[in-house]
C-alpha positions as CSV (number, residue, x, y, z in Angstrom):
1,M,0.0,0.0,0.0
2,S,1.2,3.5,-0.8
3,E,1.8,5.8,2.1
4,N,1.0,9.5,2.1
5,P,4.0,11.7,1.2
6,P,5.0,14.5,3.7
7,E,2.6,17.4,3.8
8,Q,3.8,20.2,1.5
9,K,2.7,23.7,0.9
10,K,-0.1,23.7,-1.7
11,S,0.2,25.8,-4.9
12,T,-2.9,27.7,-3.7
13,H,-0.8,28.9,-0.7
14,R,2.2,29.9,-2.8
15,T,3.1,33.0,-4.8
16,E,5.7,31.6,-7.2
17,V,8.1,33.6,-9.3
18,V,7.8,32.7,-13.0
19,V,9.6,33.9,-16.2
20,V,7.4,35.6,-18.8
21,K,8.0,33.4,-21.8
22,E,5.5,34.9,-24.2
23,I,3.0,37.7,-24.5
24,Q,0.1,37.0,-26.8
25,K,-1.8,39.7,-28.6
26,H,-5.1,40.7,-27.0
27,P,-7.9,40.2,-29.6
28,N,-9.8,43.3,-28.6
29,A,-7.3,45.8,-27.3
30,D,-4.1,47.2,-28.9
31,T,-2.6,48.2,-25.5
32,L,-3.2,44.9,-23.7
33,G,-1.5,41.5,-24.0
34,V,-2.2,38.1,-22.6
35,I,0.5,36.1,-20.7
36,P,0.0,32.4,-20.2
37,V,1.0,31.4,-16.6
38,Y,0.8,27.6,-16.1
39,G,-2.7,26.9,-17.4
40,Y,-4.1,30.4,-16.6
41,T,-4.3,33.5,-18.8
42,V,-3.4,36.9,-17.4
43,V,-4.3,40.1,-19.1
44,V,-1.6,42.8,-18.7
45,K,-0.6,46.3,-20.1
46,L,1.9,45.8,-22.9
47,N,4.0,48.7,-21.8
48,E,4.6,47.1,-18.4
49,W,5.8,43.7,-19.3
50,A,8.3,42.1,-21.6
51,V,9.5,38.6,-22.4
52,G,12.1,37.5,-19.9
53,D,10.6,39.5,-17.0
54,L,10.2,37.9,-13.6
55,M,6.6,37.8,-12.4
56,A,5.4,37.1,-8.9
57,Y,2.1,35.4,-9.7
58,V,-0.7,35.7,-7.1
59,V,-3.1,32.8,-7.7
60,P,-6.9,33.3,-7.5
61,D,-8.5,33.0,-4.0
62,S,-5.5,34.7,-2.4
63,L,-5.7,37.5,0.2
64,V,-3.4,40.6,-0.2
65,S,-3.2,43.8,1.8
66,V,-3.8,47.1,-0.1
67,N,-1.8,48.8,2.7
68,R,1.4,47.5,1.0
69,P,2.9,49.8,-1.6
70,E,2.8,47.1,-4.4
71,M,-0.9,46.5,-3.7
72,E,-2.2,50.1,-3.3
73,F,-3.7,50.2,-6.8
74,L,-6.2,47.5,-5.7
75,G,-7.8,49.8,-3.1
76,A,-10.5,51.3,-5.4
77,D,-11.7,47.8,-6.4
78,A,-11.1,46.0,-3.1
79,V,-13.5,43.2,-2.2
80,K,-13.7,43.7,1.6
81,L,-14.5,40.9,4.0
82,T,-17.7,42.5,5.3
83,E,-20.0,39.5,5.0
84,P,-18.1,37.4,7.6
85,L,-18.1,40.4,10.0
86,K,-21.9,40.8,9.6
87,M,-22.4,37.1,10.3
88,V,-20.3,37.4,13.5
89,V,-22.2,40.5,14.7
90,A,-25.6,38.7,14.0
91,T,-24.4,35.7,16.0
92,L,-23.2,37.8,18.9
93,Q,-26.6,39.5,19.0
94,S,-28.2,36.1,19.2
95,K,-25.9,35.0,21.9
96,I,-26.5,38.1,24.0
97,A,-30.3,37.5,23.6
98,E,-29.8,33.9,24.8
99,Y,-28.0,35.1,27.9
100,V,-31.1,36.5,29.5
101,N,-32.6,33.0,29.6
102,T,-29.4,31.1,30.5
103,L,-29.4,29.3,33.8
104,P,-26.6,30.3,36.2
105,A,-25.1,26.8,36.2
106,A,-24.6,27.0,32.4
107,R,-23.2,30.5,32.3
108,T,-19.5,29.4,32.5
109,V,-19.8,27.5,29.2
110,F,-21.9,30.3,27.7
111,M,-19.3,33.0,28.6
112,R,-16.5,30.8,27.2
113,E,-18.4,30.5,23.9
114,L,-19.1,34.2,23.9
115,N,-15.4,35.0,24.4
116,E,-14.6,32.8,21.4
117,M,-17.1,34.8,19.3
118,L,-15.5,38.1,20.4
119,K,-12.0,36.8,19.4
120,L,-13.4,35.8,16.0
121,A,-15.0,39.3,15.6
122,L,-11.7,40.9,16.5
123,S,-9.8,38.8,14.0
124,I,-12.2,39.7,11.1
125,T,-12.2,43.3,12.1
126,S,-8.4,43.3,11.9
127,N,-8.7,42.1,8.3
128,E,-11.1,45.0,7.6
129,L,-8.7,47.5,9.1
130,D,-5.8,46.0,7.2
131,K,-7.9,46.2,4.0
132,K,-7.2,42.7,3.0
133,V,-8.8,41.9,-0.4
134,R,-9.5,38.7,-2.2
135,I,-7.9,38.1,-5.6
136,R,-10.3,36.6,-8.1
137,A,-10.8,36.7,-11.9
138,M,-12.4,39.1,-14.3
139,K,-13.0,39.7,-18.0
140,L,-10.9,42.4,-19.5
141,R,-12.2,43.4,-22.9
142,G,-13.6,39.9,-23.4
143,V,-10.7,37.8,-22.2
144,M,-10.7,36.2,-18.8
145,S,-7.8,37.2,-16.6
146,F,-7.0,35.0,-13.6
147,G,-5.0,36.1,-10.5
148,L,-2.7,39.1,-10.0
149,P,0.7,39.6,-11.8
150,L,3.3,41.5,-9.8
151,K,6.9,42.4,-10.5
152,A,9.1,39.9,-8.7
153,P,10.8,41.3,-5.5
154,K,14.4,42.3,-5.9
155,G,16.7,39.3,-5.6
156,A,14.0,36.7,-6.3
157,K,14.6,34.0,-8.8
158,E,12.4,31.7,-10.9
159,G,10.6,29.1,-8.7
160,D,10.9,31.1,-5.5
161,D,7.8,31.3,-3.2
162,V,7.5,35.0,-2.2
163,S,4.1,34.7,-0.5
164,D,5.5,35.5,2.9
165,L,7.6,38.3,1.5
166,L,4.6,39.9,-0.1
167,G,2.2,39.1,2.7
168,V,0.0,36.9,0.6
169,T,-2.2,34.4,2.3
170,R,-4.9,31.9,1.2
171,Y,-8.5,32.9,1.4
172,E,-10.5,30.5,3.6
173,P,-14.3,30.7,3.4
174,P,-15.7,31.3,6.9
175,E,-17.0,28.1,8.6
176,E,-20.5,28.2,10.0
177,L,-20.3,30.8,12.7
178,S,-23.0,29.3,14.9
179,T,-20.7,26.3,15.3
180,C,-17.3,28.0,15.6
181,T,-16.9,26.9,19.2
182,D,-18.0,23.3,18.8
183,S,-14.7,21.7,18.0
184,E,-13.5,18.5,19.9
185,T,-10.5,16.3,20.0
186,A,-10.7,12.9,18.3
187,Q,-9.7,9.7,19.9
188,S,-6.0,9.0,19.6
189,D,-6.6,5.9,17.4
190,L,-8.8,7.7,14.9
191,H,-6.8,8.7,11.9
192,V,-8.1,10.3,8.7
193,P,-6.1,12.6,6.4
194,H,-6.4,16.3,5.9
195,Y,-8.2,16.7,2.6
196,D,-7.0,19.2,0.0
197,V,-6.9,19.2,-3.8
198,E,-4.2,20.9,-5.9
199,D,-5.0,23.5,-8.6
200,G,-5.4,22.0,-12.0
201,Y,-4.3,25.1,-13.9
202,R,-1.1,25.2,-11.9
203,Y,-0.4,21.4,-12.4
204,N,-2.1,20.8,-15.7
205,T,0.5,18.2,-16.7
206,A,0.6,16.3,-13.4
207,I,-1.9,13.8,-14.7
208,P,-0.3,12.2,-17.8
209,D,-2.2,12.6,-21.1
210,G,-4.2,9.5,-21.9
211,T,-4.9,8.6,-18.2
212,A,-8.4,7.4,-17.6
213,V,-10.1,10.0,-15.4
214,V,-13.4,10.8,-13.8
215,V,-14.5,14.5,-14.1
216,S,-16.9,15.4,-11.3
217,E,-18.6,18.7,-10.5
218,K,-16.9,20.8,-7.9
219,I,-19.6,21.8,-5.4
220,D,-19.7,25.1,-3.5
221,G,-20.0,23.9,0.1
222,T,-17.8,22.9,3.0
223,N,-15.6,19.8,3.2
224,T,-17.0,17.2,5.5
225,C,-15.9,13.7,6.8
226,Y,-18.2,11.2,8.5
227,T,-17.1,8.0,10.2
228,H,-18.1,5.6,13.0
229,H,-15.4,4.9,15.5
230,G,-15.4,3.7,19.1
231,G,-19.1,3.2,19.3
232,R,-20.1,6.7,18.0
233,M,-20.3,8.9,15.0
234,W,-17.5,11.4,14.3
235,V,-18.0,14.4,12.1
236,R,-15.2,16.6,10.8
237,S,-15.0,19.9,8.8
238,R,-11.9,20.7,6.9
239,K,-10.0,21.7,10.0
240,H,-11.8,20.4,13.1
241,W,-13.7,17.5,14.5
242,R,-17.2,18.8,15.4
243,K,-19.3,18.1,18.5
244,E,-22.9,17.1,18.0
245,V,-24.8,20.4,18.5
246,P,-28.3,21.3,17.1
247,K,-27.1,24.3,15.0
248,S,-24.1,22.5,13.3
249,I,-24.6,22.3,9.5
250,Y,-22.4,19.2,9.5
251,W,-24.7,17.3,11.9
252,K,-27.8,18.8,10.2
253,A,-26.7,17.2,6.9
254,L,-26.3,13.9,8.7
255,Y,-29.7,14.1,10.3
256,N,-31.3,15.0,6.9
257,N,-30.1,11.7,5.4
258,P,-30.2,8.8,7.9
259,K,-28.7,6.5,5.3
260,I,-25.3,8.2,5.9
261,A,-25.1,7.3,9.6
262,A,-26.4,3.8,9.0
263,W,-23.8,3.2,6.3
264,C,-21.0,4.4,8.6
265,V,-22.2,2.1,11.4
266,S,-22.0,-0.8,9.0
267,H,-18.6,0.2,7.6
268,P,-16.6,1.2,10.7
269,D,-13.3,0.7,8.9
270,L,-14.2,3.4,6.3
271,A,-14.6,7.2,6.3
272,L,-16.8,9.2,3.9
273,F,-15.4,12.4,2.5
274,G,-17.7,14.8,0.7
275,E,-19.3,18.2,0.5
276,T,-22.0,19.7,2.7
277,F,-23.8,22.1,0.5
278,G,-26.8,24.4,0.4
279,C,-25.1,26.6,3.0
280,Q,-22.6,28.7,1.0
281,R,-23.1,31.3,-1.8
282,L,-24.5,28.8,-4.2
283,K,-27.6,27.2,-2.7
284,Y,-28.4,24.6,-5.4
285,G,-32.1,25.1,-4.8
286,R,-31.7,23.8,-1.2
287,K,-33.2,25.3,2.0
288,T,-31.2,23.1,4.3
289,A,-27.8,21.4,4.4
290,E,-27.3,18.2,2.3
291,F,-24.2,16.0,1.9
292,A,-22.7,14.4,-1.3
293,V,-19.9,11.8,-1.2
294,F,-16.7,12.3,-3.4
295,D,-14.2,9.9,-1.7
296,V,-13.9,6.9,0.6
297,W,-10.9,6.4,2.9
298,E,-9.9,3.0,4.3
299,K,-8.7,3.6,7.8
300,I,-6.9,0.3,8.3
301,Y,-4.9,0.5,5.0
302,N,-4.4,4.3,5.0
303,R,-5.6,4.7,1.5
304,F,-8.3,6.2,-0.7
305,M,-10.3,3.6,-2.7
306,D,-10.2,3.5,-6.4
307,Y,-13.2,5.3,-8.0
308,A,-15.2,2.2,-9.0
309,E,-14.6,0.5,-5.7
310,A,-15.7,3.5,-3.8
311,R,-18.9,3.8,-5.8
312,E,-19.7,0.2,-5.3
313,V,-19.2,0.1,-1.6
314,T,-21.4,3.3,-1.2
315,N,-24.2,2.2,-3.4
316,G,-27.3,4.0,-2.4
317,L,-25.6,7.1,-1.0
318,P,-25.6,10.5,-2.8
319,W,-22.5,11.4,-4.8
320,V,-21.3,14.6,-6.4
321,P,-22.4,14.6,-10.1
322,V,-20.1,13.0,-12.6
323,I,-19.8,15.1,-15.8
324,I,-17.8,12.5,-17.9
325,C,-15.3,9.6,-17.7
326,R,-12.7,10.0,-20.4
327,D,-8.9,10.1,-21.1
328,Y,-7.1,13.1,-19.7
329,K,-6.1,15.9,-22.1
330,F,-5.8,19.3,-20.6
331,D,-7.1,21.3,-23.6
332,E,-10.2,19.1,-23.6
333,I,-10.7,19.0,-19.9
334,K,-10.6,22.7,-19.4
335,K,-13.6,23.0,-21.8
336,L,-15.7,21.3,-19.1
337,V,-14.9,23.7,-16.3
338,D,-17.7,26.3,-17.1
339,G,-21.3,25.2,-17.4
340,K,-24.5,24.7,-15.6
341,S,-24.6,22.7,-12.3
342,L,-25.8,19.1,-12.8
343,I,-27.4,19.0,-9.3
344,E,-31.2,18.7,-9.8
345,G,-32.9,22.0,-8.9
346,A,-29.8,24.1,-8.8
347,G,-30.6,26.4,-11.7
348,H,-27.2,28.1,-11.7
349,H,-23.6,27.7,-12.9
350,R,-21.3,25.1,-11.4
351,E,-18.3,26.2,-9.3
352,G,-15.9,24.1,-11.4
353,I,-14.7,20.5,-11.7
354,V,-12.5,18.0,-10.0
355,V,-10.4,15.5,-12.0
356,R,-9.1,12.2,-10.6
357,P,-7.7,9.0,-12.2
358,T,-10.0,6.1,-12.1
359,V,-7.2,4.1,-10.4
360,E,-5.5,5.8,-7.5
361,A,-2.0,7.2,-8.3
362,W,0.6,9.4,-6.8
363,C,3.4,11.6,-8.1
364,K,6.3,13.4,-6.5
365,E,5.2,16.8,-7.6
366,I,1.8,17.0,-5.9
367,G,1.3,13.7,-4.0
368,R,-2.1,12.2,-4.7
369,L,-3.1,12.7,-8.3
370,Q,-6.3,14.8,-8.1
371,V,-6.8,18.4,-9.3
372,K,-9.5,21.0,-9.3
373,F,-10.5,23.7,-11.7
374,V,-12.6,26.6,-10.5
375,S,-14.7,28.1,-13.2
376,G,-14.0,31.6,-14.5
377,E,-17.7,32.3,-14.2
378,S,-17.7,31.4,-10.6
379,L,-14.6,33.4,-9.8
380,E,-16.0,36.5,-11.7
381,K,-19.4,36.4,-10.1
382,D,-17.9,36.1,-6.6
383,R,-16.4,39.6,-7.0
């Protein structure tokens, strides 16, 4: 059995220095050009860039501070993090209202939760004061431009990661604020991996051409893991194991489909990975949280199942929609990124796609072979 490679910094956390190898003509503007960066396209002013220049490329879904001199020009178009702050304030108001009816014996726990909420509010307020903005994508004269091109810092060379030097961090969607204090520690013998997927535009050649792959819809939701261990159900978000509390979206999704818990009870050596959706920006026509499987982890062998094996063992459980099974070729795969969601009742565009080989494989460059492509339409509409 293959073992997981050491955890490495994902490309979505890096701001790499690249050499400008070509500048293509913009079809609709004489003063603009298009620079290919990995599998992305970046629209630039022709008088600011030349072949051979070193570029610090800030990938989409990064956070930058407009207080820095090299980022000041973003100030007028900044996308501020006001929505998370509004959510915190609303939750604080609800907590304060609850305090009136809280019994004295429970007030110690209550005040501890309220203190955590205040810390979160302070953290988000600091982002507001620092004017951190989220880098996305936008159409410039009809051509989609992804990310942010910056002149490389003095002394930097090709391949360097200058994210720390430029103060670039990864944007993390806020987790459900009503459950921000519900984390718990798992039993010492419960081991499931941290789940993350590399960017397909950055590593568009990681999956060899001709490899049989499954192309699934990338759902706008929150990463969730369900497993039964030590006589009870365990639920995890991307970062934390979650206590069973009534307001938790992770537990709500579990309650909404009893088949999930029943399956976990009958398969204690396995863990379900999937997406809890209907709770983020894209609602998919849902009024409450639902869960869709996209992976199965074997705890005793420390491996993910091959696709067909995973589908067979989870027969009867909801999966993320499959767009197509075909051989991998980047130029053809990227045509599938944009389009309508295949989830029944959604009525809107899909967030993107996830591509994985039908047979599990690893490579030195990114570890497990699986990549994601976020649609330009989704990135642009999120602005």
